[in-house]
C-alpha positions as CSV (number, residue, x, y, z in Angstrom):
1,M,77.2,102.1,88.1
2,L,79.9,104.1,89.3
3,P,79.4,107.0,91.5
4,E,79.5,110.6,90.3
5,P,83.4,111.4,90.2
6,D,84.4,114.0,92.5
7,T,86.5,116.7,91.1
8,R,88.8,117.4,93.8
9,L,89.5,113.8,94.5
10,C,90.0,112.9,90.8
11,R,92.6,116.1,90.7
12,D,94.3,114.5,94.1
13,L,94.6,111.1,92.5
14,A,95.9,112.8,89.5
15,G,98.7,114.3,91.5
16,D,99.5,111.0,93.1
17,L,99.9,109.3,89.9
18,R,102.1,112.1,88.6
19,D,104.5,112.0,91.7
20,A,104.7,108.3,91.7
21,G,105.8,108.5,88.0
22,F,102.9,106.4,86.9
23,T,103.8,106.4,83.2
24,A,103.3,103.7,80.5
25,E,107.3,103.9,79.9
26,A,108.2,103.8,83.6
27,L,105.9,100.6,84.0
28,R,107.6,98.9,81.0
29,D,111.2,99.6,82.3
30,S,110.0,98.2,85.9
31,W,108.6,94.9,84.8
32,G,110.4,94.6,81.3
33,A,109.3,94.7,77.9
34,A,108.4,91.0,77.5
35,A,106.2,91.2,80.6
36,D,104.7,94.4,79.3
37,D,103.7,92.8,75.8
38,A,102.3,89.7,77.9
39,I,99.7,91.8,79.7
40,A,98.0,92.7,76.5
41,R,97.7,88.8,76.0
42,G,96.1,88.5,79.4
43,L,99.2,87.4,81.4
44,R,99.9,89.4,84.5
45,S,102.4,86.9,86.2
46,P,105.4,87.8,84.3
47,A,104.9,91.6,85.3
48,S,104.4,90.6,88.8
49,R,107.4,88.6,88.8
50,G,109.5,91.6,87.2
51,L,108.5,93.8,90.1
52,G,109.5,91.3,92.7
53,D,109.4,92.3,96.2
54,R,109.4,96.3,95.6
55,D,107.2,98.1,97.6
56,D,107.7,101.9,96.0
57,A,105.0,103.7,94.9
58,L,105.3,102.6,91.2
59,A,105.4,99.1,92.1
60,V,102.4,99.1,94.3
61,L,100.2,101.0,91.9
62,G,101.3,99.0,89.2
63,R,100.2,95.6,90.7
64,L,96.7,97.5,91.8
65,L,95.9,99.4,89.0
66,V,97.4,97.7,86.1
67,L,97.6,94.1,87.0
68,G,94.3,94.1,89.5
69,M,96.1,92.8,92.2
70,P,95.0,93.3,95.9
71,Q,97.6,95.4,97.9
72,D,97.9,96.3,101.6
73,A,95.9,99.3,102.5
74,A,99.1,100.8,104.0
75,S,101.3,100.8,101.1
76,V,98.4,102.1,99.0
77,D,98.2,104.9,101.3
78,R,101.9,105.6,101.2
79,A,101.6,105.6,97.1
80,L,98.9,107.8,97.4
81,L,99.4,110.5,99.8
82,R,96.7,112.8,98.7
83,A,93.8,110.4,97.8
84,G,94.7,107.3,99.7
85,A,93.1,103.9,99.8
86,E,89.8,105.6,100.8
87,G,89.9,107.8,97.8
88,L,90.0,104.9,95.5
89,A,87.0,103.6,97.1
90,R,85.0,106.8,97.1
91,L,85.7,106.9,93.4
92,G,84.3,103.1,92.8
93,L,87.8,102.0,91.9
94,A,88.6,99.8,94.9
95,T,87.2,98.4,98.1
96,V,89.1,98.3,101.3
97,D,88.4,95.8,103.9
98,D,90.6,94.3,106.6
99,G,93.6,96.1,105.7
100,R,93.8,95.3,102.1
101,V,92.6,97.2,98.9
102,R,90.9,95.2,96.3
103,P,90.7,96.7,92.7
104,L,87.2,97.1,91.1
105,A,88.6,98.6,87.9
106,V,92.0,99.3,86.2
107,V,93.8,102.5,85.9
108,R,96.2,102.2,82.9
109,P,98.7,105.1,81.7
110,Q,98.1,105.5,77.8
111,S,100.5,107.4,75.7
112,Y,99.5,109.0,72.4
113,A,101.2,110.9,69.8
114,D,99.8,112.9,66.5
115,A,100.8,115.5,64.3
116,S,100.4,118.1,67.0
117,G,102.6,116.4,69.5
118,S,102.7,113.4,72.4
119,G,101.4,113.1,75.8
120,Q,99.5,110.7,78.2
121,W,96.5,110.1,79.7
122,W,95.1,107.7,82.5
123,I,92.5,105.8,81.6
124,A,90.1,103.8,84.1
125,S,87.9,100.8,83.0
126,D,86.4,97.5,84.1
127,L,88.9,94.6,85.3
128,D,89.9,92.3,82.4
129,E,89.9,88.6,82.2
130,A,93.3,88.1,84.0
131,A,92.3,90.1,86.9
132,L,88.6,88.4,87.1
133,G,90.1,85.1,86.5
134,G,87.4,84.1,84.0
135,P,84.8,85.4,81.1
136,L,83.7,89.1,81.3
137,P,80.4,90.2,82.6
138,E,78.1,91.3,79.6
139,D,78.3,95.0,80.9
140,H,81.8,95.1,80.9
141,V,83.5,98.7,79.9
142,L,86.5,97.9,77.8
143,G,89.7,99.9,78.3
144,V,92.0,100.9,75.6
145,G,92.7,98.3,72.9
146,G,94.0,98.1,69.5
147,A,91.0,99.2,67.7
148,S,90.4,102.3,70.1
149,L,94.1,103.2,69.4
150,T,93.5,103.0,65.6
151,L,90.5,105.1,65.7
152,A,92.1,107.8,68.1
153,G,94.8,108.0,65.7
154,L,92.7,108.4,62.6
155,Q,90.8,111.5,63.9
156,L,91.5,114.5,61.8
157,P,93.9,116.8,63.8
158,T,92.1,120.0,62.5
159,P,90.0,122.4,64.7
160,A,86.5,122.0,64.9
161,R,83.5,123.5,67.0
162,R,81.1,120.7,68.0
163,G,82.2,117.0,68.4
164,L,79.9,113.8,69.1
165,D,81.6,110.5,70.4
166,I,78.7,107.6,69.9
167,G,79.5,104.7,71.8
168,A,82.1,106.3,74.2
169,G,82.7,103.2,76.5
170,C,85.8,104.3,78.7
171,G,85.9,107.8,76.8
172,I,89.2,107.5,74.7
173,Q,87.4,108.9,71.4
174,A,85.9,111.6,73.2
175,L,89.4,112.7,75.1
176,R,91.2,112.6,71.8
177,A,88.5,114.5,69.8
178,R,88.6,117.2,72.7
179,A,92.1,118.0,71.9
180,H,90.9,119.5,68.6
181,T,87.3,120.1,69.2
182,A,85.9,123.1,71.3
183,N,83.1,120.8,72.9
184,V,82.4,117.0,72.8
185,V,78.9,115.0,73.5
186,A,79.8,111.5,74.6
187,T,76.9,109.0,74.5
188,D,76.6,105.3,75.3
189,I,73.9,102.8,76.2
190,S,75.9,102.0,79.3
191,A,75.5,104.4,82.3
192,R,78.6,102.7,84.0
193,A,80.6,103.2,80.5
194,L,79.4,107.1,80.9
195,G,80.8,107.2,84.6
196,F,84.0,106.0,83.6
197,T,83.9,108.8,80.7
198,R,83.3,111.2,83.2
199,L,86.1,109.8,85.6
200,N,88.7,109.8,83.0
201,A,88.0,113.4,81.7
202,L,88.5,114.6,85.3
203,L,91.3,112.3,86.0
204,N,93.3,113.9,83.1
205,G,91.9,117.5,83.6
206,I,89.8,117.8,80.3
207,D,86.8,120.0,80.4
208,G,84.1,120.3,77.6
209,I,82.9,116.7,77.6
210,E,79.0,116.3,78.1
211,V,77.7,112.7,78.4
212,R,74.2,111.8,77.5
213,L,72.5,108.2,77.8
214,G,71.1,106.7,74.6
215,S,71.5,104.5,71.8
216,L,73.0,105.8,68.5
217,F,71.6,109.2,67.5
218,D,68.6,108.9,70.0
219,P,70.4,111.3,72.6
220,V,71.4,113.9,69.9
221,A,68.2,114.3,68.1
222,G,67.7,117.3,65.9
223,E,71.4,118.3,66.6
224,Q,74.4,118.7,64.3
225,F,78.0,118.5,64.6
226,D,81.2,119.1,62.9
227,R,82.9,116.0,63.9
228,I,81.3,112.5,64.9
229,V,83.5,109.6,65.9
230,S,82.4,106.3,66.6
231,N,83.8,103.0,67.8
232,P,80.5,101.3,67.7
233,P,79.8,98.1,69.4
234,F,80.1,96.6,65.5
235,V,81.0,93.0,66.3
236,I,78.7,90.5,64.5
237,T,77.0,88.0,67.1
238,P,74.5,85.4,66.8
239,R,71.0,86.5,68.3
240,V,70.4,83.2,70.0
241,A,70.0,82.0,73.5
242,D,73.2,81.5,75.4
243,V,75.5,83.5,73.4
244,P,76.8,86.5,75.6
245,A,76.0,89.9,74.3
246,Y,78.7,92.1,75.6
247,E,77.6,95.7,75.5
248,Y,81.0,97.1,74.6
249,R,81.0,95.1,71.5
250,D,77.5,94.0,70.6
251,G,75.0,96.6,69.3
252,G,71.9,94.3,69.6
253,M,71.1,93.9,65.9
254,V,71.6,91.3,63.3
255,G,74.9,90.9,61.5
256,D,76.2,94.2,60.5
257,D,73.2,96.1,60.8
258,V,74.7,98.4,63.5
259,V,76.9,99.7,60.9
260,A,74.7,100.4,58.3
261,A,72.3,102.2,60.7
262,F,75.2,104.5,61.5
263,V,75.9,105.1,58.0
264,R,72.4,105.8,56.8
265,G,71.7,108.1,59.8
266,V,74.7,109.9,60.4
267,G,74.4,112.5,57.4
268,A,71.5,114.4,59.0
269,H,73.8,114.9,62.0
270,L,76.6,116.3,60.3
271,A,76.7,120.2,60.0
272,P,77.7,121.1,56.3
273,G,81.3,120.3,55.8
274,G,81.2,117.9,58.8
275,V,83.1,114.6,58.9
276,A,82.3,111.5,60.5
277,Q,84.8,108.5,61.1
278,L,84.3,105.1,62.6
279,L,85.4,101.6,62.8
280,G,83.1,98.8,61.5
281,N,82.5,95.3,60.2
282,W,80.8,94.5,56.9
283,E,79.5,91.0,55.7
284,T,80.2,89.5,52.4
285,R,76.9,88.0,51.8
286,D,74.9,86.0,49.2
287,G,77.9,86.9,46.8
288,V,77.9,90.6,47.4
289,P,81.1,92.0,48.3
290,G,81.4,93.7,51.8
291,L,82.8,97.0,50.4
292,E,79.9,97.0,47.6
293,R,77.1,96.7,50.5
294,V,78.6,99.6,52.3
295,Q,78.4,101.8,49.1
296,G,74.8,100.8,49.2
297,W,74.4,102.2,52.7
298,V,76.1,105.3,51.6
299,A,73.9,105.6,48.6
300,S,70.8,105.2,50.7
301,S,71.9,108.1,53.0
302,S,68.9,111.0,53.1
303,V,71.9,113.4,53.1
304,P,74.3,113.0,50.2
305,L,77.9,112.2,51.7
306,D,81.3,112.0,50.4
307,A,82.9,108.4,51.3
308,W,86.1,107.1,51.9
309,V,86.1,103.6,53.1
310,V,89.2,101.3,53.7
311,E,88.9,97.8,54.5
312,R,92.1,96.5,56.6
313,E,91.7,93.0,56.6
314,S,88.8,90.2,56.1
315,L,88.5,87.0,57.8
316,D,86.5,83.6,57.0
317,P,83.6,82.8,59.3
318,L,85.4,80.4,61.3
319,S,88.3,83.0,61.9
320,Y,85.9,85.7,62.9
321,A,83.9,83.2,65.3
322,E,87.0,82.1,67.0
323,L,88.3,85.7,67.4
324,W,85.4,87.0,69.2
325,V,84.8,84.1,71.4
326,R,88.4,84.4,72.7
327,D,87.8,88.0,73.2
328,G,85.1,87.3,75.5
329,G,87.5,85.3,77.7
330,T,86.3,81.6,76.6
331,L,89.5,80.0,75.3
332,A,89.8,77.0,73.0
333,G,89.5,73.7,74.9
334,T,87.5,75.1,77.8
335,P,84.0,74.1,78.3
336,G,81.6,76.2,75.7
337,F,84.1,77.2,73.3
338,A,83.0,74.8,70.4
339,R,79.3,75.5,71.2
340,L,79.7,79.3,70.8
341,V,81.8,78.9,67.7
342,D,79.0,76.7,66.3
343,A,76.5,79.4,67.0
344,W,78.7,82.0,64.9
345,L,79.0,79.5,62.1
346,D,75.2,78.9,62.0
347,D,74.2,82.2,62.2
348,F,76.6,83.1,59.2
349,A,75.4,80.0,57.4
350,A,71.7,81.0,57.6
351,R,72.5,84.4,56.0
352,G,74.7,83.4,53.6
353,V,77.7,85.2,54.8
354,T,81.1,83.8,53.5
355,E,83.4,86.7,54.7
356,V,83.7,89.6,57.1
357,G,85.5,92.8,56.4
358,F,87.0,95.4,59.0
359,G,88.1,98.7,58.4
360,Y,87.7,102.5,58.6
361,L,84.9,104.7,57.4
362,L,85.4,108.5,56.8
363,L,82.0,110.2,55.6
364,R,81.4,114.1,55.0
365,R,78.6,116.3,54.1
366,P,79.8,118.4,51.5
367,A,79.7,122.0,52.5
368,E,77.9,122.7,49.4
369,G,77.0,121.2,46.4
370,A,77.0,117.1,45.6
371,P,79.5,114.7,46.9
372,T,82.7,114.4,44.9
373,L,84.5,111.7,46.8
374,S,83.4,108.2,46.4
375,R,86.4,105.9,47.3
376,Y,86.2,101.8,48.6
377,E,89.5,100.1,48.6
378,A,91.1,97.0,50.4
379,L,94.5,97.7,52.0
380,H,95.3,94.4,53.8
381,T,98.8,95.5,54.7
382,A,100.2,96.8,58.1
383,L,100.1,100.5,58.9
384,A,103.0,102.4,58.2
385,G,102.9,104.2,61.5
386,E,101.3,107.0,63.5
387,G,99.8,110.0,62.0
388,L,97.2,108.7,59.7
389,G,94.9,111.5,60.9
390,A,97.1,114.0,59.6
391,H,97.5,111.7,56.4
392,L,93.5,111.6,55.9
393,A,93.4,115.5,56.6
394,A,95.8,116.3,53.8
395,A,94.1,113.9,51.5
396,L,90.8,115.3,52.0
397,D,92.4,118.9,51.7
398,T,94.3,117.8,48.2
399,H,91.0,116.2,46.9
400,D,89.1,119.7,47.7
401,R,91.9,121.7,46.1
402,L,91.9,119.5,42.7
403,A,88.2,118.6,42.5
404,G,87.3,121.6,40.4
405,V,90.5,121.9,38.5
406,D,90.4,120.5,35.1
407,D,93.2,118.9,33.1
408,A,94.6,121.9,31.8
409,G,94.5,123.2,35.3
410,L,96.2,120.0,36.5
411,A,98.8,120.3,33.6
412,A,99.5,123.9,35.1
413,S,100.0,122.7,38.4
414,V,103.5,122.4,40.2
415,F,104.0,119.2,42.5
416,V,106.8,118.0,45.0
417,V,107.7,114.2,45.8
418,A,106.8,113.7,49.4
419,P,109.7,113.2,51.6
420,D,108.9,109.7,52.8
421,V,108.5,108.2,49.0
422,T,111.2,105.8,47.9
423,E,111.8,104.1,44.3
424,A,112.9,100.7,43.7
425,R,113.8,99.3,40.5
426,H,114.3,95.5,40.0
427,H,116.4,94.3,37.0
428,L,116.7,90.7,35.5
429,P,120.4,89.7,35.6
430,G,122.4,91.6,32.6
431,A,119.3,93.7,31.6
432,E,119.8,97.4,31.3
433,D,116.2,98.4,31.7
434,P,114.1,97.4,34.8
435,T,111.3,95.0,34.7
436,V,109.8,96.4,37.8
437,I,109.7,100.1,39.1
438,E,107.9,100.4,42.4
439,L,107.3,103.5,44.5
440,R,106.7,103.0,48.0
441,Q,105.5,105.6,50.8
442,G,107.0,105.5,54.3
443,G,104.0,107.0,56.0
444,G,100.1,107.0,55.6
445,F,98.9,103.7,54.7
446,G,102.3,102.6,53.4
447,R,101.2,102.1,49.8
448,A,103.1,100.4,47.0
449,L,102.5,101.2,43.7
450,G,104.0,99.7,40.5
451,V,104.7,102.2,37.6
452,D,106.0,102.6,34.2
453,P,109.0,104.5,33.0
454,G,106.9,107.5,32.1
455,L,105.2,108.0,35.4
456,A,108.4,107.0,37.3
457,A,110.2,109.8,35.3
458,L,107.3,112.5,36.2
459,V,107.5,111.6,39.9
460,G,111.3,111.7,39.8
461,A,111.4,115.1,38.5
462,S,108.5,116.5,40.5
463,D,110.8,119.0,42.4
464,G,108.6,122.3,42.6
465,D,110.3,123.8,39.6
466,L,108.3,122.9,36.4
467,P,104.4,122.3,36.1
468,V,103.3,118.9,35.2
469,G,102.5,119.5,31.6
470,V,106.2,120.8,30.6
471,L,107.5,117.6,32.3
472,V,105.3,115.5,30.5
473,D,106.1,117.0,27.1
474,A,109.7,116.5,28.2
475,I,109.4,113.0,29.3
476,A,107.4,112.4,25.8
477,D,110.4,113.6,24.0
478,L,112.8,111.6,26.0
479,L,110.8,108.3,25.5
480,E,109.9,109.2,21.9
481,V,106.0,109.0,22.2
482,D,102.9,111.3,21.5
483,A,102.9,113.9,24.0
484,A,98.9,114.4,24.1
485,A,98.6,110.6,24.5
486,L,101.2,110.5,27.4
487,R,99.4,113.4,28.8
488,A,96.1,111.6,28.7
489,D,97.5,108.7,30.5
490,L,99.7,110.4,33.2
491,L,97.5,113.1,34.3
492,P,94.4,110.9,36.0
493,R,97.5,108.8,37.8
494,V,98.8,112.2,38.7
495,R,95.6,113.2,40.6
496,E,95.7,109.5,42.4
497,L,99.1,110.1,43.5
498,A,98.3,113.4,44.8
499,F,95.3,112.2,46.9
500,T,97.4,109.1,48.2
501,G,100.2,111.4,49.1
502,F,102.9,110.5,46.9
503,L,103.0,114.0,45.6
504,R,102.2,117.2,47.2
505,L,100.9,120.5,45.7
506,A,103.8,123.0,45.5
507,E,103.1,126.0,47.7
């Protein structure tokens, strides 16, 4: 467990890191792009080679705090003029012995960007496999990885009063939530994880984050929040002896029960209009698709919820097992790898699991009335880029604005094409008419949609001038088809294009 972080010492360390130019961009420039990418794969020697024999503050801190390599105390004292090597020791980040500073944790700069701007944090967490030279301990506190960055980018960038981060880990989601939420409660079953959350909040000068120890909703019994975010320990782990149960990824339940418990219980802790966002795994079990099982969890919530669930990828049992065995630091060809993989496969086979999906869940307690959003979709494509939080917020706003609008009202509405939308037409050689018309969006989820000439014409004519109904009638005349039939065909698809961000309501 980390010592209680000292506010002044954290401020001194932050000043030292700032003076050293300790940023993600500066470090990447120092040891090179290829070496920087290799760090994420557990290889630190290319970055060390890139620094050579440099002894400036950035190089010393890069070796010590990013690569986890011991350094001379005198060099560290010169790099940290305020905090010094002893300050790192008092914060529980290093030990100092015989003139050498040995790291107990990493402190890595992390850039971020969303609709409101960009910035950078310093995030402390436990030493990784490369620094440890072997598998992780079960109480390991994970740093910022791909999944946590994804969830941070998914958070709605709209103001809220009270926020909750369940399974806070090193605190990255709480920090991100605090940017748009007045106060945040961060919970975890690990006291060490909460120590890192407190430390990272102080290191980055962020107040308004309260930490509480406990599992799932136990620490906030009877309380409600406007925003709830969670990167829960959702990894499906066999409940057998000799399989490591890492706190950062294993919730101690069977299969996907952690995510199911969250979905079923979160509604009672959402204030009216409140939104919960989380990552999760779900199993295709006994022939029932994973997304269908998630839909059942939402339906069994004691509080009716709007739901938008996106499955980003799915893995077969073997691929899933290999992924998470490697994640724990046991590599293929090393002792125990095959045994651990077999444990996963036996567990999946016993429960009839044929596939595991991974994705994002957005759940909302309606401000009033019954739920109006129920969307479960598989989007197994690469993300289009940053700003998904703003995209989700815009989609919810559009849904709410159109939920009470009937077809007559929709026909009277005016739309414009989103600026990131492009159209591609494919012709057979010598053919006058296209065989395929495709709309693509450059932002959001990067959707691609095949459309027919009628819908393509409607989208192309949506420039904020004429209502949908007028455009449909004109297109019906052009195509020489029945206007009423074309309207019945196109209006539901206009709603879909508006929700997914191809079209926007004109102001």
